[in-house]
N, C-alpha and C positions, 0 to 999 in steps of 0.2 A: 466493580472488578473492571469493569469496559471500560470506563473513564480513565482508568490507569493504564491498561493495555494498549488504548490507541497511540496515547502520546509517546507509550515505552516503545512502540512499532516506529513511530516516527524519528525517534531519537536514534534507533538501531540505524535506520536509513541515514542519516545525517552522518552518523561515525563512519558509515560506509564509504559516503561520498567524498567525506575530508580526508580519507585513505588512498582514494584511486586518482590515478594520472586523468587528466584531463581527456585523452585519447582513450583509455580502457572505458571511461565512463559514456564519450561520444560516438564511438566508433562503432561498427558492427562486429561482435562477438563470435568467432567460429563456433563457440559452444550452443549459442543461440542461434544459429545459421543466418539469418539476414537483419535481424535486431540488435541492439546494444541493451547494456544494462542502462542508459540514461532512459531509452523508451519505457524499459519496465516501470523504473521510477515514475516517471510522469503518467502514465497510466494508473499507479496506485495512487498519485497525487490528486490527478483529474477527478477520481470517482469521490474521493473524499470532498473535495471543493465542491464537486455538485451538491452534495448530502448538505454541506455548509450554508452554501449560497442560497440556496433553494428551500432552505429549511422555514424560512417567516412564509413563506408563499404556501408551504403545506401540500405542495406537488413536487415530487422527486421525479427528475427524468436523467440519467446517466448518458441516453443517447445522445446529450445537448453538451458534453464534455468540450471543452475548447481545442484540445489536442495541440496545446502549445509547444513548438518546435524548439524553443528556447530553453524549455523544462530539459528537454532530453538532449541538448547540446552544450547547456552550460552549466555546469556543476553549481555555480554560487547562486544560479537563478532558484535552481532546484533546494537548495539551502535555505532560502531566504522565504520560500514558501513553505517548508517544512515548519520553519519558526514559527512563523505567522499562523499557520494551520494549529498549532499546538495550542495557542491562545484561544482558539476558537471553539475547540471542541466540547467545552463543558455547558451544556444547554440543558433545559428540560426535558424529559420525554415526553412528547407528545403524539397523537396520532397523523398518519402522512399517507398520502397517495403516490404509490408507485405506478410511472405508467412507462411503456417502452412499446418497440415495434418487435413482433416476432413474425417471422417470415412474412411481412408484409401486412399484418393483422395489429393495430393497435391493442394493448393489453392494460388492464389496470386492476392494481393490487392493492390492498388494505394494509399499512404496514406501521411501523412507527420507528423514531428517532433511535431509538437504543436497539431495535431490530436491524436500523439500517448500518449504524457504527458496527454492531457485530459481524455484519456481512463484510463493510469494509474492511473491519480487522481481519478476518478470516481471508478475504480476498486477497489482502496486502502481503499475510503470509504467505499465501501460495506462491505469490511473486516473488517473495524473499526467497524461496527453496530456487526459484528458477535462478535468480541473480547469483544464489549461493554456487551453483554448478559453474556460470560463468568466471565467479573469482577463483575458482580453486587452481586454474594453472597460474594465478596472480600471486607469487611468492612473496609478495609484500604487504598482501592485504591480509589481516585479521578480523575473522568473523566471530562472535560469542556462537558456542555449542547450539544454542537454542535456536538460532538464526535461521528461518524459514522453518521450524518446527510448532506444529498446531500445540496449543495448551494442553489439549485432550492427550495429544502424543507424550508430551512432556512428564503428564501427570503417570499416565502408563508406562513409560519407560523408568522412572523412578520406581514403580512398585515391583518391576519384574527384575531390577537391579540387585543382586547376588550383594547381603552385606556381610561386610568382613567382622 
């Protein structure tokens, strides 16, 4: 499931980017206060990129992401990154070490590739929900109903919908 859900998330982001005017992608959005839709998309992409680039070495550190300004200002660069990334996701599960700085202290956690893919998926969905708020005033953008909604929430919503 996870190996199908992550490409789906990336494809949803690509579909959104293709609809957006460049200025709506790259300029600060009033709903997001001082950030842009492009900044949120860059953030999602760079976490996936850290996982994929650091997979072989077995040590993952999201703190070292590139923060590539081109991804947040140039929609075509983001689309290219999304397309490239989609082809790289299918990897065997293996044990990894996740390292990070928390309040100036180095921490290390045992994890796995699939666990980190799941984290990236959930994290991406969270940012999709934020992006969805920013897109609400843009009457030319159409998003799927489930954009920014966690899979477990989608299942719950279906279970409580009245049947006709």
